[in-house]
C-alpha positions as CSV (number, residue, x, y, z in Angstrom):
1,M,50.6,88.3,-153.3
2,K,50.4,84.8,-152.9
3,K,46.7,83.3,-152.8
4,V,45.6,80.6,-151.2
5,L,42.0,78.6,-151.6
6,V,40.5,76.6,-149.5
7,F,36.8,75.3,-149.6
8,G,34.5,72.8,-147.5
9,T,31.2,72.5,-146.0
10,F,31.9,73.9,-142.8
11,D,28.5,73.0,-141.3
12,I,29.5,72.4,-137.5
13,I,32.4,74.6,-137.1
14,H,34.8,73.2,-134.7
15,P,38.5,73.5,-133.4
16,G,39.4,71.3,-136.4
17,H,38.2,73.8,-138.8
18,V,39.8,76.8,-137.1
19,H,43.0,74.7,-137.4
20,M,42.7,73.7,-140.9
21,L,41.9,77.2,-142.1
22,T,44.9,79.0,-139.9
23,E,47.1,76.4,-141.3
24,A,46.0,77.3,-144.6
25,K,46.3,80.9,-144.4
26,K,50.1,80.4,-143.5
27,Y,50.6,79.2,-146.9
28,G,50.2,82.7,-148.5
29,D,49.2,86.2,-147.9
30,Y,45.5,86.0,-149.0
31,L,43.1,83.2,-147.9
32,V,40.0,82.6,-150.0
33,I,37.5,80.2,-148.1
34,V,34.9,78.8,-150.3
35,V,31.5,77.3,-148.5
36,S,29.9,74.6,-150.4
37,R,26.4,75.2,-151.5
38,D,23.3,73.3,-150.0
39,D,22.7,71.2,-153.1
40,I,26.4,70.2,-153.9
41,T,26.6,69.4,-150.0
42,A,23.6,67.1,-150.4
43,Q,25.0,65.4,-153.6
44,V,28.3,64.7,-152.1
45,K,27.1,63.7,-148.7
46,G,23.8,62.2,-149.3
47,T,22.2,64.7,-146.7
48,L,21.5,68.6,-146.5
49,P,23.8,70.4,-144.1
50,I,22.4,70.9,-140.6
51,F,23.1,74.7,-141.2
52,N,22.1,76.4,-144.7
53,E,24.5,77.9,-147.0
54,Q,23.9,81.4,-145.7
55,A,24.4,80.6,-142.0
56,R,27.5,78.6,-142.7
57,L,29.1,81.3,-144.8
58,Q,28.3,83.8,-142.0
59,Q,29.7,81.3,-139.5
60,I,33.1,81.3,-141.4
61,K,33.0,85.2,-142.0
62,N,32.7,85.3,-138.1
63,L,35.9,83.3,-137.6
64,H,37.9,86.2,-139.5
65,I,40.5,83.9,-140.6
66,G,39.7,84.4,-144.2
67,D,40.5,87.6,-146.4
68,E,37.5,86.5,-148.8
69,V,34.7,84.3,-147.8
70,R,32.3,83.3,-150.4
71,L,29.6,80.5,-151.5
72,G,30.9,77.8,-154.2
73,N,29.5,77.7,-157.7
74,L,26.4,75.9,-158.8
75,G,26.0,73.3,-161.2
76,E,28.7,71.9,-163.5
77,D,30.7,75.1,-162.9
78,R,31.9,73.9,-159.7
79,Y,35.7,74.5,-160.5
80,Q,35.0,77.6,-162.0
81,V,36.1,79.4,-158.6
82,I,39.6,78.3,-159.3
83,T,39.4,80.4,-162.7
84,E,38.2,83.0,-160.7
85,V,40.3,83.1,-157.7
86,Q,43.6,82.2,-159.6
87,P,45.2,80.5,-156.4
88,D,48.9,79.7,-156.0
89,I,48.0,77.4,-153.5
90,I,44.9,75.0,-153.2
91,A,44.6,73.7,-149.8
92,L,42.8,70.3,-149.0
93,G,41.6,69.2,-145.7
94,Y,43.4,66.0,-144.6
95,D,40.3,63.8,-145.4
96,Q,39.0,65.8,-148.4
97,Q,37.6,63.8,-151.1
98,A,35.0,65.6,-152.9
99,F,36.2,67.2,-156.3
100,V,39.5,66.3,-155.8
101,D,40.0,63.7,-158.4
102,K,39.3,66.1,-161.3
103,L,41.1,68.8,-159.7
104,P,44.2,68.7,-161.7
105,E,42.3,69.2,-164.9
106,H,41.4,72.7,-163.7
107,L,44.8,74.0,-162.2
108,N,47.3,76.1,-164.2
109,P,50.8,74.7,-164.2
110,N,51.8,76.9,-161.3
111,T,49.3,76.1,-159.0
112,K,50.4,73.9,-155.9
113,V,47.8,71.7,-154.1
114,V,48.8,70.9,-150.4
115,R,47.2,68.5,-147.8
116,L,46.5,70.2,-144.6
117,T,47.1,68.3,-141.2
118,A,44.5,67.0,-139.0
119,Y,43.6,68.2,-135.6
120,K,42.8,65.7,-133.4
121,P,40.4,63.8,-136.0
122,E,39.3,61.3,-133.2
123,I,37.4,64.2,-131.6
124,Y,37.0,67.2,-134.1
125,K,35.6,65.6,-137.1
126,S,32.3,66.7,-138.2
127,S,30.7,63.4,-138.8
128,L,31.5,62.3,-135.3
129,I,30.3,65.4,-134.0
130,K,27.2,65.2,-135.9
131,A,26.5,61.6,-135.1
132,E,26.9,62.6,-131.4
133,M,24.6,65.3,-131.5
134,Q,22.0,63.0,-133.2
135,K,22.6,60.5,-130.4
136,K,21.5,63.1,-127.7
137,G,18.8,64.3,-129.8
138,Q,20.4,67.9,-130.3
139,I,19.5,67.6,-134.2
């Protein structure tokens, strides 16, 4: 069985996320989706997500794309999930930058890293959607 691991914040679920996760699933037989913890998201993005980690976890589960959906690890063990899952493939979002620089240090020699394609990033990008919602006073 070929395992694929993908991780992200997944704050405001949109068609770009669905595209990303569906594309990641095509790389293997079993997709593990890791949802970022609130404090990690705040450190990386400089702000808390709109939805807390439990709500985001449930939103991703409700998509029924992942075979396993879980929260990421806390603290310095952020990469521990790679050891726990032992993925054959790690699928990164087209613009994913967080935790990518040290990723090779945590991979076994057989793990392949792939970049997923964007889906209408001029429309379906979380930061753009969030900015538009703020502008309209929705958040």
